[in-house]
C-alpha positions in Angstrom: 175.9 0.8 -18.3 179.1 1.7 -19.2 178.7 5.5 -19.4 182.1 6.1 -21.0 181.3 4.4 -23.6 177.8 5.7 -24.2 179.9 9.3 -23.5 182.1 8.4 -26.7 179.3 6.7 -28.6 177.0 9.8 -28.6 180.3 12.1 -29.6 180.3 10.0 -32.3 176.5 10.6 -33.0 177.3 13.9 -32.4 180.0 14.7 -35.2 178.0 12.7 -37.5 175.0 15.0 -37.2 177.2 17.8 -37.6 178.8 16.7 -40.6 174.8 16.2 -42.0 173.2 19.4 -40.8 176.3 21.4 -40.2 174.3 24.7 -40.6 171.3 22.9 -37.6 173.9 22.1 -35.0 176.0 24.7 -35.2 173.2 27.5 -34.5 171.9 25.0 -31.7 176.0 25.0 -30.0 175.5 28.6 -30.5 172.6 29.2 -28.1 174.7 26.7 -25.7 177.1 28.3 -25.8 175.0 31.6 -25.0 173.0 30.5 -22.3 176.0 29.0 -20.5 178.5 32.2 -21.0 175.3 34.6 -20.1 173.1 35.9 -17.3 173.6 35.8 -14.0 173.8 31.9 -12.7 177.4 30.5 -12.8 178.2 27.3 -15.3 178.1 24.3 -13.3 174.8 26.1 -11.9 173.2 26.2 -15.2 174.7 22.2 -15.4 172.9 21.0 -12.2 170.1 22.3 -13.5 170.9 20.2 -17.1 170.8 17.5 -15.6 167.6 17.7 -13.3 165.9 18.0 -16.7 167.7 15.2 -18.4 167.3 13.0 -15.7 163.6 14.2 -15.5 163.6 13.5 -19.5 164.8 10.5 -19.8 168.0 11.4 -22.0 170.7 9.0 -21.0 173.0 11.0 -23.9 172.5 13.9 -22.0 173.2 12.7 -18.4 176.5 11.5 -19.4 177.5 14.9 -21.4 175.7 17.0 -18.4 177.3 14.9 -15.8 181.0 14.8 -17.5 180.3 18.6 -17.5 179.8 18.9 -13.7 183.0 16.3 -13.3 184.8 18.9 -14.5 183.0 21.7 -12.8 183.9 19.9 -9.5 180.6 19.1 -8.5 180.3 17.3 -4.8 178.6 14.2 -4.7 176.6 16.3 -2.1 175.6 19.2 -4.7 175.1 15.7 -7.2 172.5 14.2 -4.9 170.4 17.3 -4.1 169.7 17.6 -8.0 168.8 13.6 -8.2 166.4 14.4 -5.4 164.6 17.6 -6.6 164.5 15.4 -10.0 162.7 12.7 -8.4 160.4 14.8 -7.1 159.7 16.0 -9.5 159.7 13.1 -12.2 158.4 11.0 -10.0 159.0 6.7 -9.7 160.3 7.1 -13.6 162.8 9.9 -12.3 164.1 8.0 -10.4 165.1 5.3 -12.0 166.9 8.1 -14.4 168.9 9.4 -10.6 169.9 6.1 -10.4 171.4 6.0 -13.4 173.2 8.8 -12.9 174.5 8.5 -9.7 176.5 5.3 -11.5 177.1 7.5 -14.5 178.9 10.6 -11.5 180.8 7.4 -9.7 182.3 6.2 -13.8 183.3 9.1 -14.6 184.9 10.3 -11.4 186.9 7.2 -11.3 187.9 7.4 -14.9 188.7 11.3 -13.6 191.1 10.5 -10.6 192.4 7.4 -12.4 193.1 9.6 -15.2 195.0 12.6 -12.3 197.6 9.6 -11.2 199.2 8.8 -14.0 
C-alpha cells in the first residue's frame, strides 16, 4: 500500500465530510483537541494509545493519520514496536496483520520525512 496516497485520500475525504456536516465535524474536532491538550499524558503517549486502538479496530485511515502524528512527535521505531506488540497481544491474528501494515506505514512516512529534511 502507498501510505502517502492513503493519507492524502483520507484528508480529501475528510474535507468533503467537513463541508457536508460542518457542525458535527467541528464538534468532533473540538473533542480531539480537548483530549490531546488536557490530562496527564503527553501528546506522543496519547498518539501511541490511539495507534494501538487504530490497529485493533482495523482502521487503515486511522493508522496513517496517527502514524503521521507519531512521526512528527518523534516516536522511535522501538516505541512503535511496543505499541504494535501490545496491539497484537490484545487483538490476536487480525491485529498482527494491521500491525504489519502499520510498520510499513511508519517506514514510508519516515522515508518521506527524511527526504523532505534533505531538501
